[in-house]
N, C-alpha and C positions, 0 to 999 in steps of 0.2 A: 551326465557323462560319467561322473565318478561312479554312480550306481551301475552303469553298464560295464565299466571296467572291472568292478568287483564281481559282477555276475560272470564275466568271462573267466576271471581267475578261479572262481569257485568251481566252474564247470571243468576247467583243466585239471584242478586238483582232484575232483571227483572222478574224472576219467582215469587218472593215474592210480589212485588208491582203490577205487571201487569198480572201475570199468572192466569189461570182459578180459579175461586173461588170454595170453597167447597160448597156442596149442602146446600141450604138455610134451616136453622133449623126452625121448627115449633113445638109449644108445650111449656111446662113449662121450666123455667130456674131459677137459683139463681145466685147472684153475690155479689162482694164486691169491694168497691172503697176507695181510699185514695187520698188526695189532699191538696190544700192550700185554705184558706178562708180569704178574705180581707173584713172586716166589714167597711162600709163607715162611715166617720164622720157624726154623727147623730145630729139632732136638738132635744133637749129635752125642756120640759117646766113644770113649777109648778105654784103655785098661785102667785109667786113673779115675774115671767117673763120667758124669754127664755135663754137657755144656750146650748153649744155644747159639745159633747164628741167625742174624737178620740181614735182609738184602734190600737193595734199591730196586724199584720196578724198572723195566726196560722194554724196548720194542721186541717183537717176535715176527718171524716170517715163515710162511708155509707154501708148499707146492703140492697139488693133488692131481691124481688121474683116476677116473672112475667110470661107473656105468649107471645111468638112470634106468630103472626098471620100467617096462611097459605097463600102462594101466591094465589092471586085471591080472597082473602077475601073481602066481600062487604064494610068493614070498611077501606080497603086500606092496603098497606104493612106497617108493623110496629109492635109495641109491647105495651102492657099495663102492668104496674108494681106497686107494693107497695114498697115505699122506706122509710127507717128510716135513718136519718142523725143527727150527733152531730157536732155542731160548738161551739167553745169556744174561746173568744177573750179577752185579757187583756186590761184594760183601760190604755191609754197612757197619755192623757191630758184632762182637762176640762177647757172650756173657758167661763167666765162670763163677765158682763159689767166691772167689776173691773179689769179684766186681766185674763191671763192663769195660771193654776196651775197644778202641777204634779198630775196625777191620780193614782189610784190603784184599785185592785179588778178585777173582770171579769164578762162578760155577756155570758151566755151559752144558746144555742138553741137546743132543742131536737124536731125534726120535723118528722111527719108521713104524707106522701103525696101519692096520687095516680097520677101517671104520664102516659101520652100517648105520644109516640114518633112515628112520621112517618119516615120510613127508605126508602132511595132511592137506590135500588139495581141496579147494572149493571153487566157486565160480569167479573169485577175484584174482587179482595179481599176487596177493600175499599168500604164502603157504608156510605155516609153522612146521618145524621139524624137531626131532629129538633122536638121540642114538648113543651108541657106545663104540669104543675102539680098543684094540689091544695090539701089542707088538713088543719091540725092544727099543732101548735108548742107550746111547753112549754118553756117559757123564764124565766131564773133565773139570778138575779143580786146578786153576792156574794161579800160581804165585800167591797163595793165601798168606795173609799177614795178620798179626795181632799186635796192636800198639806199635806198628812200624817194624816189627821183627818177623822174619820168615816163620811160617807156621806149617805149611805142607803143600802137597800137590798130588797129581796122579790122575788116573782115568779108570773107569769101571763100566762094564756092560751089564745092564739090568733089564728085567721085565718091566713093561710100562703099560699104562691104560689111560683112557680118558672117557669122560661123560660130556656130551655136547647137546646144545639146543640153540635155536635161533629162528630166523625168518628168511625165507627165499622171496625175492621180488623178481618176477618175470619181466625183464625189459624187452625181450624179443622172444621169438620161438627158440632161439639157441643161446641166448645170453641171460644169465641170472646174477643179480646182486645178492650177496649173502651177508647178513648181519648175525653174528653168532657169539656164543659163549662156550668156552671149553674149561673143564676142570681136569687137570693133568696130574697123574701121580705115578710113582714107580716103587719097586722094591728098593731096599737101602743100598746106595752106592758106597763103596769103601775106598778111602784114600790113604796116603802115607804122610805122616808128620816128619819134620826134619830130623827128629830123634830116632826115626825108624818105627815108631809105634803106628799101628793102624787105627783109623777112626772111621766110623760110618755115620750116616745122617739120613733123616727122612727127606723126601722130596715131593712137595705138593705145590701146585701153582694154579692161580686163577688167570684166565686169559680172555680178553675181549678181542674179537677179530672182525675184519671187514674184507670181503673178497669178491672176486668175479669168477664165474664158471662159464666156459664156452663149450657148447655141445657141437658135435659134428657127426 
């Protein structure tokens, strides 16, 4: 009896992972993603010199609208999409020549990118993909602090880009599960210290995402 149950379970798993894929969708789709964002320790600078800022990881969310290319499209198999994403990370520490100090406040990125992903279809349900995106982002520094003292704030609109890869899992003809990774970066945003000095910083983040795309 136990062997029969294991055989049925193995057959079900084989059907999901290796069974015939649903018909490849072509046409418009929408989707939503959630995940985690790890903003890398960044190098910042002002007129007095360089310092670094480290951040706590946090959740991220995205909404997309795009188009799945038809098989045999001259552009290749894949999709093009418009993506809005919000990332918000709390400052952990700031490090200066004098030493490290507890930080506070947060840096938020609202990005709007056009992505192109090439998708590598085969006979199974799983389809790996990879691609690039480019667009703009609005960066906002809110109530930044150093050792409990106000440090600065402000907002800046910058050029942004990302590299992405992952796996599509065809659940139905029109529904796909997406497990992905995104590396997001931008040109340097500039903010204002309480003293009136300007400072700028690098912005690079690693992002793991899980989403659903619905075709229609």
